[in-house]
N, C-alpha and C positions, 0 to 999 in steps of 0.2 A: 337739820337739812331743811331748806325752804320747800314748801309745797305750793304748787301753783294750780290754779283751776284749769280745766280743759279749755281749749280755745273754741271748740265748737259747742254750741248750746245744747246739743243732744245728749251729751254725756255729763253726768253730774259728779263723777269720780275725779279726784285730783291725781295729778301725775308728779312724779319726782323729777326735778330738773336735771339731776345727774344720771338718771336711768337711761341706758341706750334705747334709742327709738323714740324718746319723747321729743316734742318740738323744740325745746330749748337745750337739748343735750349738745355738748360740744362735738364737732365733727372730728373723728379720729384722723390723724395724719397717717397716710400710707406711703411707703417708699417703693418706687418702681425701679427695679434694677434690670439692666440688660445683661444677658449672658454673653460671654466672649465667643461662644461657638454658635453658629447658625443652626436652625432646626434641620433635621435630615431631609433630603429631597424625597419627593413622593415615590412610592414603591413602583418598580418597573413591572409592567404587565405585558405578557406576551400577546402578540396579535391573535385574533380569533382564528381558529382553524378553518380551512376551506370547507364548504358544504359538499356533501356527496351529491352525485348527479340526480338522484331521486328527490332530494330536498330542493335542489335548484329548480327542477321541473315544477314541483308543487308550489313553491313561492312565485314562480313566473305565472302560473295559472291563476293564483290568488291575486296577483298584481293586476292582471288583465280583467278579471271578472269584477273585482271590487271597484275598478275604475268606472264601471257602468253606473254605480250608485254614488260614489264619492269623488268623482272627477280625478284631479291630479294628486290628491292627498295620499292615497295608498301607494302609488308608484314612487312618490317622493320619499315616503317613509322607508319603503323597501330599498330604494337606491341608497339612501343615507345609512341605513342600518347594515345592509349586506354588501356595501361597496368593498371591492377587493376580495370577496370570499368566493367568487366564482364568475368566470367570464360570461357564462350563459345567462345567469340571473341578472347580472349587471347590464348586459345588452338588452334584455327584455324590459327591465325597469326603465332604462333610458328611452327605449322606443315608446313605451306606454306614457312616460312623462312628456315626451315631445308631442305625442298625439293629443293628450288631454290638455296641454297648454295651448295647442292649436285650436282645439274646440272651445276653449275659454275665450280666445280671441274672436272666434266666430260668433259666440254668444254676445260679446260686447258689440261687435259690428252689427249683429242682428237687432240689438237693443237700439242702437243709433238709427239704423235704417227703418225701424218700426215707426218712427215719426213720419216717414214718407209712405207708409202702408205697404212696404215690400219686405220688411224685416221679419214679419211673422212666419215667413217661409223657412227661415233659418231655424226657428224653434220647432218646426215639424221635421225637417230633414236631418239636422245634426243629431238629435237623440237616436233616430233610426240608424244612422251611420255608426254611432258610438256602439250601439248594441251589436250590430252585425260584425263590425271590425274587431270588437273585443272577443266575440265568440270565435271568430276565425283565428285570432292571435292565441287564444287559450288552447285551441285544438292543435295549432302548430307547436306551441310550447309543450303540450303533453306528448307530442311525437318526438320531441327533442330537436326541433328545427328552429332556426332563427327566423324572426319575422319583423318586417318593417311595415308600419301602417301607411297606407296610401294617403296622400293629401296632407301629411304632417310636415311641419317645419322642423328641421333638425336643430333644436336649441342646444342639446347635449349630444356630442358625437362620441 
């Protein structure tokens, strides 16, 4: 069997040309066959069960309070994860999402208006409104009442 030197200069050992894995070893031919039957479809999963009223209230409160710190992200996550699992929670998540998207628009408008020296007022007023309205909404949610934020644009109905 012929022996060849390693191609890299860092190894002084010689390799066998017919040994699998060596640089000069022949590439084995593989045959790919298609099966006549298609793979089985993915398993069916049952829809998630509806939340009980206490859990709906808890998640609604969490949605409103976390919106103070993280804007529209918590309400979007709650809306997408718990959609269809309870009308109370879905309504509160939509309401919070609408309000926080409206405040995001207000922040963008305030940034643009800050070039005219008027927009800084938005950065003082909007956070105060967010805190006040989120506390009111969470109190209403804990009482089991539906709540709609004032001044919010209804993006999701």
